[in-house]
N, C-alpha and C positions, 0 to 999 in steps of 0.2 A: 508230373503232367498237369495236376490241378493248379499248382502255383503259376505255371505258364499261361493257363487258360483264364485265370482270374483277371488278367490284365485286359482281356477283350471285353468290349461292351456287350457282345452277344451272350457272354457267359452269365451275366446278371439277368438278362432278359429270359434266357432259358431256365435259369434257376427260380425265377418268379412264378413259373408254371407249377401248379400244385402237383406233387408227385415226382418232380424232377429235382434231384439234389446236385451236389457238387460233382460227384463221380459221373453221373449220367450226362451232365452238361459238358464236362471235359471230354468224355468219350464221343459224344455227338459232334462237338466242334473238331475233334481230331479226325473223325471220319468224313465230315462234310467239307472241311477246309474253310475257305472264305465264303460265308453265307451271302455276302454282298453281291456276289457274281450271279446269283439267281434273281432275275427281275420279277418273276411271279411265283406264286405258290405252286403252280402247275409244273414249272421247271424243277423246283425242289422235289416235288412228288415223283417226277419222272427219274430224277437222279437217284433217288432212294429206291425206286421201283414199286411204289404203292399207288400208281395211277390206275384207274379203273379200266378193265377190259370188258366191254359190253357186247353181247351177241344177241342180235335180233334179226329175224327174217320173216317178213309178212306178219303173221299173227303169233309166231313163236318167239318167246322171250326167255332166254337162258339166265341163270343166276349170274350176277356181276361178280367178277373176280379181279384180283390185282395182277399186274403184268409180271412181277417178279424179275424184272430186268433192273439193273442198277446195282447199287452198293448193298451187298448182302449183309455186311456187319451193321451198317446204319439201320437197315430194316429190322435186324434182330434186336438191336438196342431199343428201338421204338416199340417193337412187339412186347418185349419183357417189361418195358416201362408201363405200357397200357395195362398189361396183365396185373402188374403190381398195383396200379391205381384201382382196378376193379376189385381186387382182394381187400383193399383198405378203404373202400367206399363207405362201409358201415361206420368207420371211426372218423373219417375226415371228409368234409364237404368238398366236392370237386365238380366244377361246372362241365368239364370235359366228359366225365363219366355220366353225368345227368343227360347230356346230349346223346351219348352212346345208347343209353337205355331208351331214350325217346325214339331214336332211329330204329332200334330193335323192335320196339312195340309197334311202330308204324308199319314196318315190314311184315311182322307177324300178323298184325291185325288185318292188313290188306290181303295177305295170302289166305287167311282163313275166311275172310268175307268173299273172296273170289270162289273158293271151294264150295261155300254154302249157296252161292247163287246158281250153281249148275244144276 
């Protein structure tokens, strides 16, 4: 499967992302098919099922969740890839995980500030 995927240009692009190797690139390409058919990142997110579901009504804001519609295997591959990136963050610099920690800090800091203001 890897030998067939190396022919595609998307394979080398995916492999250039820190934390994604040959096997993960080949698995993602096998699950997603032709990536060129997605015109925007939102279409790709919806296909995989990681688009955000947000609930708010008046002053009530619920925690954001993902839709979980779409390709279950591709979502699983991405989940384990990110988990692996987080585990190896101590040893390898990764801008994706730096952004992840930045978002977590902002969400945590904002929620604690709201609690303190009451």
